[in-house]
C-alpha positions in Angstrom: 22.0 -31.0 34.7 18.1 -31.2 36.4 18.3 -27.0 37.2 19.8 -25.9 33.7 17.9 -27.5 32.2 14.7 -26.3 34.0 16.2 -22.6 33.9 17.8 -21.8 30.7 16.4 -24.1 28.2 13.0 -22.8 28.9 13.8 -19.0 27.9 12.7 -15.6 29.0 9.0 -14.4 28.9 9.7 -12.9 25.0 10.8 -16.2 24.3 8.0 -18.2 25.9 5.7 -15.6 24.5 7.2 -16.2 20.7 6.8 -19.3 20.9 3.3 -18.2 21.9 3.0 -16.4 18.8 4.6 -19.3 16.6 2.6 -21.7 17.3 -0.6 -23.0 15.3 -3.2 -20.8 14.5 -6.7 -22.3 14.3 -9.1 -19.1 14.0 -12.6 -20.0 14.6 -16.0 -19.7 12.3 -15.5 -16.0 13.3 -12.3 -15.5 12.6 -12.2 -17.5 9.2 -15.2 -14.4 8.5 -13.0 -11.9 8.3 -14.8 -9.8 9.5 -12.3 -8.5 12.1 -8.9 -7.2 11.3 -7.1 -6.8 14.7 -3.0 -5.5 15.3 -1.1 -4.7 18.2 -1.5 -1.5 20.2 1.6 0.0 21.9 -1.0 1.7 25.2 -3.8 0.6 27.9 -5.8 2.9 25.8 -7.0 2.5 22.0 -9.1 5.4 20.8 -11.9 4.7 17.8 -12.2 7.8 15.6 -15.9 7.9 14.4 -16.8 9.5 10.8 -20.6 9.4 10.6 -21.6 9.6 7.2 -24.7 8.7 5.5 -25.8 8.6 1.9 -28.7 11.1 1.0 -31.0 10.9 -2.1 -29.9 14.4 -4.5 -32.8 16.4 -6.1 -32.5 17.1 -9.5 -32.1 20.9 -10.8 -31.9 22.6 -13.5 -28.4 22.9 -15.4 -26.3 26.3 -14.1 -29.0 26.4 -10.8 -28.0 25.7 -7.1 -26.7 22.3 -6.4 -27.9 20.7 -2.8 -25.8 21.2 0.0 -23.6 18.7 1.2 -23.4 17.9 4.4 -19.6 17.8 6.1 -19.6 14.2 8.0 -20.0 14.4 11.5 -16.7 13.4 13.7 -16.0 12.0 17.0 -14.5 9.2 18.8 -14.5 6.7 21.9 -11.7 5.6 24.2 -11.7 2.2 25.1 -9.8 0.1 27.5 -7.4 -2.8 25.7 -7.9 -5.8 27.8 -5.1 -8.1 29.5 -5.9 -11.8 29.2 -3.0 -13.3 31.7 -2.8 -17.0 31.6 0.2 -19.2 32.8 1.6 -22.8 33.4 4.1 -23.9 35.1 6.7 -27.8 34.9 8.7 -29.0 36.9 10.7 -31.7 36.8 8.2 -34.1 38.1 6.4 -33.2 35.4 8.7 -35.0 33.0 10.9 -37.7 34.8 10.1 -40.9 34.0 7.2 -39.6 31.9 6.9 -41.4 28.4 6.5 -39.3 25.3 2.9 -38.8 24.8 1.9 -41.2 21.2 5.3 -42.7 21.0 7.9 -44.7 23.9 10.6 -43.0 24.4 10.7 -40.6 27.7 9.8 -37.1 27.0 11.0 -34.1 27.0 11.2 -30.9 29.1 11.0 -29.0 25.8 8.3 -31.4 24.7 6.1 -30.8 27.0 7.0 -27.0 27.1 5.8 -26.6 23.7 3.0 -28.7 24.5 2.0 -26.3 27.3 1.8 -23.6 25.5 0.3 -25.0 22.8 -2.8 -25.3 25.0 -2.3 -21.8 26.1 -2.1 -20.7 22.6 -5.6 -23.1 22.3 -7.4 -21.6 25.5 -6.4 -17.7 24.0 -7.5 -18.2 20.5 -11.2 -19.3 22.2 -11.0 -16.3 24.5 -10.8 -14.1 21.6 -13.5 -15.9 19.6 -16.2 -14.9 22.4 -14.7 -12.1 22.9 -15.7 -10.9 18.5 -19.3 -12.9 18.5 -20.0 -10.4 22.0 -18.7 -8.0 19.8 -21.0 -8.9 17.3 -24.0 -9.2 19.6 -23.4 -6.0 21.1 -21.5 -7.6 24.7 -18.2 -8.6 25.4 -19.0 -10.5 28.7 -16.1 -12.3 30.4 -15.6 -16.0 31.7 -18.2 -14.9 34.7 -20.9 -13.2 32.3 -20.2 -9.9 33.7 -20.1 -7.4 31.5 -16.9 -6.4 29.8 -18.3 -3.6 27.3 -21.1 -2.9 25.9 -20.8 -1.8 22.6 -24.6 -0.3 22.5 -23.3 2.4 24.7 -20.0 2.8 24.5 -20.7 4.1 20.3 -24.4 5.2 22.0 -26.8 3.5 19.9 -29.8 1.3 20.4 -30.3 -2.1 19.2 -32.5 -3.2 16.6 -34.3 -6.5 17.9 -36.3 -8.4 14.9 -38.1 -11.2 16.4 -38.8 -14.4 14.0 -41.5 -16.3 14.1 -40.0 -19.9 13.9 -43.5 -21.6 15.7 -45.8 -20.1 13.3 -47.5 -21.6 10.9 -49.3 -19.4 9.4 -46.3 -16.8 8.9 -43.8 -16.8 5.7 -40.0 -17.3 7.5 -38.7 -15.7 4.3 -40.5 -12.6 4.9 -39.6 -12.1 8.3 -36.0 -12.8 7.7 -36.6 -10.1 4.9 -38.4 -7.7 7.1 -34.8 -8.4 9.6 -32.6 -7.1 6.3 -34.3 -3.8 6.0 -34.8 -3.0 9.7 -30.5 -3.4 8.8 -29.9 -1.1 5.8 -31.9 1.1 7.9 -29.7 1.3 10.6 -26.5 1.5 8.0 -28.3 4.9 7.1 -27.7 4.9 3.9 -24.7 1.8 3.6 -25.8 -1.0 1.2 -24.9 -4.3 2.6 -23.2 -7.0 -0.1 -24.7 -9.4 2.4 -25.7 -10.8 5.5 -24.7 -13.8 7.9 -26.8 -15.3 10.3 -24.9 -16.4 13.5 -26.1 -19.3 16.4 
């Protein structure tokens, strides 16, 4: 009977994946900000299309005169590999046998142990994805050992603009330095006007 519980009740890989996906989602700070729109892909490669459209001020001209020529947007794309983040766990009969249910008085069941294990795995996956989101904002997505999985600046052919805030100076106004950082950001956006700024630390 024990074999039946541990071979059939736990389900196949697709069922276990479905259970992980149904587990409660606890978004991190960056996920709550809604900066990223995420969806699955059916291949191991994804192409990111790029449309470079800069806003430009137009000069005035006499009525009926020749207007400024509109520059068509530059298009292109980059190809990135989808990261694979596997995780695994095992629940054996010894993990359940004669074990009291957490927070209860009765014996634990294989299903409850399985669900707790899957919930813990889901939290680890969420934490990893949140770290990757933060890396995408910083410009380098890092693995757990600190190695670079993707350098987004190199991938998109851009360079990072660095503005240092001198927090130790008693003579410089911090507000002016923050405004300078905002202006550098606006200039890098090439004419797009941001609706606001968020500082992440």
